[in-house]
C-alpha positions as CSV (number, residue, x, y, z in Angstrom):
1,M,102.1,57.8,89.9
2,K,99.7,60.7,89.7
3,T,100.1,63.2,86.8
4,I,98.2,66.1,85.4
5,K,98.2,67.7,82.0
6,L,99.2,71.3,81.7
7,T,100.2,74.0,79.2
8,K,103.0,76.5,79.6
9,M,102.5,79.9,77.9
10,Q,104.2,83.3,77.9
11,G,103.5,86.9,76.9
12,C,106.6,88.9,76.5
13,G,108.4,86.5,78.8
14,N,105.8,86.8,81.6
15,D,105.1,83.1,81.9
16,F,102.1,81.0,83.1
17,V,101.0,77.5,83.7
18,I,97.5,76.8,82.6
19,I,95.6,73.8,84.0
20,D,92.1,72.9,83.1
21,Y,89.7,72.5,86.1
22,P,89.2,68.7,85.7
23,E,93.0,68.3,85.8
24,Y,93.2,70.5,88.9
25,E,90.6,68.4,90.6
26,K,92.9,65.4,90.3
27,T,95.5,67.0,92.5
28,G,93.4,67.2,95.7
29,M,95.3,70.3,96.6
30,K,94.2,73.9,97.4
31,M,94.8,76.2,94.5
32,D,97.2,78.4,96.4
33,E,99.3,75.4,97.4
34,L,99.3,74.0,93.9
35,A,100.4,77.5,92.5
36,K,103.4,77.6,94.8
37,K,104.4,74.1,94.0
38,I,104.0,74.2,90.2
39,C,105.4,77.7,89.8
40,D,108.6,76.9,91.6
41,R,111.4,77.2,89.1
42,H,113.6,74.5,90.8
43,F,111.1,71.9,92.0
44,G,108.1,72.6,89.8
45,V,107.5,73.7,86.2
46,G,108.4,77.3,86.9
47,A,106.2,80.3,86.1
48,D,105.1,83.7,87.3
49,G,101.6,82.6,87.8
50,M,99.0,79.8,87.5
51,I,95.7,80.1,85.6
52,I,92.7,77.7,85.8
53,P,89.8,78.4,83.4
54,K,86.4,78.8,84.9
55,T,83.6,77.7,82.5
56,D,80.5,77.9,84.8
57,T,80.1,81.7,84.9
58,E,76.7,83.3,84.7
59,N,77.2,86.7,83.2
60,T,80.4,86.3,81.1
61,D,81.6,83.8,78.5
62,L,84.4,82.6,80.8
63,G,86.1,83.3,84.1
64,W,89.5,82.4,85.6
65,Y,91.3,81.5,88.8
66,F,94.6,83.4,88.8
67,Y,97.4,82.9,91.3
68,N,100.8,84.4,91.6
69,S,103.9,82.2,92.1
70,D,103.8,82.8,95.9
71,G,100.2,81.5,96.1
72,S,98.5,84.9,96.4
73,T,95.6,85.8,94.2
74,A,95.8,88.8,91.8
75,Q,92.8,90.8,90.7
76,M,94.1,91.0,87.1
77,C,97.1,90.2,84.9
78,G,97.3,91.7,81.4
79,N,99.9,89.3,80.0
80,G,98.1,86.4,81.6
81,M,94.9,87.5,80.1
82,R,96.4,87.5,76.6
83,C,97.7,83.9,77.1
84,F,94.4,82.9,78.6
85,A,92.5,84.3,75.6
86,K,94.6,82.4,73.1
87,Y,94.3,79.2,75.1
88,A,90.6,79.5,75.5
89,Y,89.9,80.0,71.8
90,D,92.4,77.4,70.7
91,N,91.0,74.8,73.1
92,R,87.4,75.7,72.2
93,L,86.4,77.0,75.5
94,V,84.8,79.8,73.5
95,D,83.8,79.8,69.8
96,K,84.4,83.5,69.1
97,K,87.5,85.7,69.0
98,A,86.1,88.5,71.2
99,F,84.6,87.5,74.5
100,S,84.2,88.4,78.1
101,V,86.1,87.1,81.1
102,E,85.1,87.4,84.8
103,T,88.0,88.4,87.0
104,L,88.5,89.8,90.5
105,A,89.0,93.2,88.8
106,G,85.6,92.9,87.0
107,V,84.8,91.9,83.4
108,I,87.7,92.0,81.0
109,K,87.3,91.7,77.2
110,P,90.1,90.2,75.2
111,E,90.0,89.9,71.4
112,L,92.2,87.8,69.1
113,L,93.3,90.0,66.1
114,E,93.9,88.9,62.6
115,N,97.6,89.7,62.8
116,G,98.0,87.1,65.6
117,L,98.2,89.7,68.5
118,I,95.7,89.9,71.3
119,K,94.0,93.1,72.2
120,V,92.6,93.3,75.7
121,N,90.1,96.0,76.9
122,M,91.6,96.4,80.4
123,G,88.7,98.6,81.6
124,K,89.1,102.1,83.1
125,P,92.1,103.0,85.4
126,V,91.2,103.8,89.0
127,L,92.8,106.9,90.4
128,E,90.8,107.5,93.5
129,D,93.1,106.8,96.5
130,K,90.6,104.7,98.5
131,K,89.8,102.4,95.6
132,I,93.4,101.7,94.7
133,P,93.9,101.4,97.7
134,F,96.5,104.0,98.6
135,W,96.9,105.9,101.9
136,G,99.7,108.4,101.6
137,E,101.4,111.3,99.9
138,R,102.7,111.6,96.3
139,T,106.2,111.6,97.7
140,L,107.4,108.2,98.9
141,T,110.6,107.4,100.8
142,A,112.3,104.1,100.3
143,L,115.7,103.3,101.8
144,D,117.9,106.3,100.8
145,R,115.7,107.8,98.1
146,E,112.6,109.9,97.8
147,F,110.4,109.3,94.8
148,E,107.6,111.2,93.2
149,I,104.9,108.6,92.5
150,T,101.7,108.2,90.6
151,P,99.4,105.6,92.2
152,V,97.1,103.8,89.8
153,S,94.9,100.7,90.0
154,M,94.2,98.6,87.0
155,G,92.2,96.3,89.1
156,N,95.4,95.8,91.1
157,P,97.5,98.5,92.7
158,H,100.5,100.1,91.0
159,C,103.1,102.6,92.1
160,V,104.5,104.3,89.0
161,I,107.8,106.2,89.2
162,I,109.1,108.2,86.3
163,T,112.9,108.5,86.3
164,D,115.9,109.5,84.3
165,D,118.0,106.8,86.0
166,D,118.4,103.1,85.0
167,P,114.9,101.7,85.7
168,M,116.2,98.1,86.1
169,E,118.7,99.1,88.8
170,L,115.9,101.0,90.6
171,A,113.5,98.0,90.4
172,V,116.0,95.6,91.8
173,K,117.0,97.9,94.7
174,Y,113.8,99.6,95.6
175,G,111.0,97.4,94.3
176,P,111.0,95.0,97.3
177,V,110.8,97.9,99.7
178,I,108.0,99.8,97.9
179,E,106.0,96.6,97.4
180,K,105.4,96.4,101.1
181,H,105.3,100.2,101.8
182,E,102.7,101.4,104.3
183,F,101.1,103.7,101.7
184,F,99.8,100.5,100.0
185,P,97.7,98.4,102.5
186,E,97.3,95.6,99.9
187,K,101.0,95.9,98.8
188,T,101.7,97.1,95.3
189,N,103.3,96.5,92.0
190,T,106.1,99.0,91.3
191,E,107.0,100.3,87.8
192,F,110.1,102.4,87.1
193,V,109.6,104.3,83.8
194,K,112.0,106.1,81.5
195,V,110.5,108.2,78.8
196,K,112.3,107.8,75.5
197,S,109.9,110.0,73.4
198,R,106.2,110.9,73.4
199,M,105.5,107.6,71.7
200,E,107.8,105.2,73.6
201,I,108.8,104.4,77.1
202,D,111.0,101.8,78.8
203,M,109.5,100.1,81.9
204,R,110.9,97.7,84.5
205,V,108.6,96.2,87.1
206,F,108.8,94.6,90.6
207,E,105.5,92.7,90.7
208,R,103.6,92.2,93.9
209,G,103.9,88.5,94.9
210,C,106.4,87.7,92.1
211,G,109.4,90.0,92.2
212,I,111.2,91.1,89.1
213,T,109.4,89.8,86.0
214,L,110.1,90.2,82.3
215,A,106.7,91.9,81.6
216,C,103.6,93.2,83.3
217,G,100.5,94.1,81.3
218,T,98.6,96.0,84.0
219,G,101.9,97.7,84.8
220,A,102.4,98.8,81.2
221,C,98.8,100.2,81.3
222,A,99.4,102.0,84.6
223,S,102.6,103.4,83.3
224,V,101.0,104.9,80.2
225,V,98.2,106.4,82.3
226,A,100.8,108.0,84.6
227,C,102.7,109.4,81.6
228,V,99.6,110.8,80.0
229,L,98.5,112.4,83.2
230,N,101.9,114.0,83.6
231,N,101.9,115.2,79.9
232,L,104.9,113.1,79.0
233,T,103.5,111.0,76.2
234,E,100.8,110.8,73.7
235,Q,97.8,108.4,74.1
236,K,99.2,105.6,72.0
237,V,102.6,104.3,73.4
238,K,105.0,101.6,72.8
239,V,106.1,100.1,76.1
240,N,109.5,98.3,76.1
241,L,109.6,95.5,78.7
242,L,112.4,93.1,79.5
243,G,110.6,90.4,77.5
244,G,109.7,92.6,74.5
245,P,107.3,95.4,73.6
246,V,103.6,95.8,74.1
247,F,101.4,98.7,72.9
248,V,99.0,100.6,75.1
249,E,96.2,102.9,74.0
250,W,94.3,105.3,76.3
251,Q,92.2,108.2,75.1
252,G,91.9,109.6,78.6
253,S,93.3,112.8,80.1
254,K,93.4,114.7,83.4
255,D,90.0,116.1,82.6
256,D,88.6,112.7,81.4
257,T,90.0,109.7,83.1
258,Q,86.9,107.5,82.5
259,Q,88.2,106.0,79.3
260,D,88.9,102.4,78.7
261,I,92.6,101.4,78.2
262,F,93.7,98.8,75.7
263,L,96.7,96.5,75.9
264,I,98.0,94.9,72.6
265,G,100.7,92.2,72.5
266,S,101.6,88.6,71.8
267,A,100.9,85.4,73.5
268,N,102.8,82.2,72.8
269,Y,102.9,78.5,73.7
270,S,106.0,77.2,75.4
271,F,105.2,73.5,75.8
272,F,102.5,71.0,76.7
273,A,103.4,68.5,79.5
274,E,102.3,66.0,82.0
275,Y,103.4,67.0,85.5
276,I,104.2,64.4,88.2
277,L,102.7,65.4,91.5
């Protein structure tokens, strides 16, 4: 009987299976196939994504392989990065609390704070249509509705919709349609945002390659960028997700978008296990 050791973690309910590379090698499977198998909530462990640490990077302290539950790759994942950072430090993959990680979205810099939270420098938001990528207008039609949208990339594409309606109802009904909308050639994550005050928003998300999730770190960042650009919030915002709150800081503006954005939140262990292949 073949088994592999794994760790289950979650950040605001956004959950991940982390497998060290030597354990992955035991499977003899392609990474995308393993992700689909192990993330299945009925026949596998169950998770929104799979993370495999990469320790042989040249220009950063670490790297990672990140896969969504459907086997697709993602350029970045903010909640996943917080879990990865805690895992990497606790398991001595790095010997410092602030370090650099190579991702498909570029170099990301997490830091373990003294209060137990993890702060991640998520880099600069991308607003240029071709780089998101986004090919369309700022008004999008999905089923029976028209939405005013703000496209943003946080290394992965996001379609942010600010609404007075129930964001969860909108995410369930319109998220699957917008994910595959022709305006987004690489598909998109879709965030429905309700502004509670200039310091607080509610956000619900339909994630590309996952569906409805309890949290999305890059989505929280994209949502705050959209709110700041539309002069709806300040630059430090509490983002209420289904799985709990995160905090986002962005010192940017319409006139100065080239500022780094920071995501601050928790990361927690769920369990350690041996998985029977």
